N, C-alpha and C positions, 0 to 999 in steps of 0.2 A: 739537578735540580737545586737552583740557589734557594736558601733560607736567609731569612731576616736575622735580627738581634733576638726573637722571644720565638725562635726556631719555629716559625710560621712560611708557608711558601713564598719568596720575595716576589714583589711584583715585577714584573716586568717592566722597563725603564720607558715611558712614550718618546718618539724619537718626534719632534717638530719640525717645520720647515720652518727656514727663514722668516719669511712675512707673520708669522703665530707667535714667535718668539721678538717679533719687534714689536706686536701688536700688545704682547702680552706685559711687555716692558714700560708702553706708550702708556696703558693702562694703570699700570701702578704708580708712574709719576701724577698720572694727572688723580689718582686718590689721595697720592701723599700733598698734594698740595689742595684739595679739600674737594676735588669735582666730584659729583656721582657721576658713576659709572652704571650700566645697568645692567644686573647678571645672565650671562646665557642669552643673549639677544641685540641688538642694537637698538640704541636710544630714539627717541622720536627727537626732532628738534624742538626743542622749547619756546623758540622765539627768542627774540631780543628782551624782552624781561623776564623770563626764564619763568616765566608761568604758564602752562596749556592749558590753554580754556575747555578744553575737553577731562580734564582728570576727575573734577566730578561728574560726569557721564554714569548715569545708571545703564546696566545694560539693555533696557529696552531703549531707554534712549538711542543708545549705540546702534541696536538693530536695525533702530526705524530710519536713523541717519544713513548707515550702509544701503539700506532699501532703496531709500531717496536717492541715491548717489548711481546704484546700480539700476534702478526707474529712470533716471533722467536720461541715461546712456541710451535706452533703448528708447525713447522718444526720436523726433523728429526734430533735426538742431533750429529750425525758426522757433517751436513751441516748446526748446527746453526750458523751464524756468531758471532763472541764476540761483544759485545756492551756494554760499561762500561759508567755509570755514571760521565760525567766531573769533573775532582777535585777531585776525592776519591785516586786515586793513588798519590797524593800532602797529603793528609790530615794524611795517613794512612801508616806508611812505616813498611812494612815486619820483624818481629823476625830476629834477628841474629843466624842462626845454625852452633855453632863452630863443628870443631870435635870432636868425641868421640872413647877414647882410655881406656880398661878395664884389668886390671890386675886382675890375680889371684893367689893365696897363694898356692905354689906347691904341698904342703900336702895336701891341700882341693881340688887340681886337682887331683891328684893320688886316692885320698878317694871317688871322685865321678867316675872315670873310673872302680874302681874297684865294686861300687854298679850298674855303668851301664853293664858290665860284667855279675855280679849275675845275672840280670834282662834277659838278652840277651840267657843266660846257660839255666835260670827257660822257657822263652818260647821257649827255639829251642826244648824240648821234647811236644812234640803236646801230649795234654790231650787227651783218647778217651773212650766215652762208648754207650751201646747200648740202641736204645731207640726202640718207635714203630715203624717196619717195618724199621728200616735201622742202621746206626753206626752214631756218630757225633764225630769228632773231632775236638777239640779248637786249633784255629793256632794262635796263638799273639790275637789279638783283633777280633779275626772273628771265630762264629761256622760255621763248615761245615757238612751239612748232606748227607750223599748218604747211596742209598739204592734202591730197584726195583719199581715201578709202582705197586701199588694192582692190576689196572684193565690189564693193558697189560705187566707186567712183566719187563718193558724196566728199564735198570738202567742210575738215572738222579742224579743231586744234586743241593742244595739250601744252601746260604750264608746268616747271618746274624750277626749284631754285639751280644758280648757275652753280652750284657746289656738285650738284649730281650728274654723274658721267654712268650714262647708262643707254641703251638701245632703246628709242623712240617707237612705240606702237605704228604699225601702221592699215590697222583694222579701226574703224568708229566704234564698233560695238561687240558682243559677245554672239549677237547674232552672226551679226559679221565673219567672227571666228569662227562660229560654230558650220559656216557655209563655205569658208576655205579651207576646214579642215576637211570638209566633207571631199571636196573637189580635190585636192589633195590625194587624199586615201582611193578616191575612185579611179585617179588614172595612175596610182600606184599600179594599182588592183589591174588595171588594163595592160602597161607593161609589161606585170608577171605574166598577164594569160596568154599576152603576144610573142612574150618570151618560150611558153613553154607548146605552143602551137608550133612554132616552129622546130 
């Protein structure tokens, strides 16, 4: 055991991380330059005027303000009253947003209009191709599948974005899907029974 200069047990030296040492040196520099650093916890932002309007708040007022903030969060957002911390409007001025005017070179605008017209002409001719049980028509950014239901032969259509690549449904509803499964199970059992009888 180590002893200090008065023969008492020496305290173990505290090892601190690089971030903590950096923060400690920053705090010392700030205190040397005359800044206030709150001990042990992060100091709240004091605003540009360096005066916190909540400094003179009594514990009852603080409790009421916190209860109001919690109660406001539990209400409907449309009916929630607007409560603002006092003094914030004076601290922060909203940025000025001026009028914006955009001018385009006529030659660039003409070329852009030509390209837009070419694209619209290309999308005006729908592309068609046949797939399992129906015909797919590409209309702009949408693919449309039209065809008869495999169970009840009723014509129906499906739509999806061009980017999607998955098989098209061939059954028009959940009722037809259940009937299709029943028929397939019945045929499978019939084949199994035929194999067992032979």
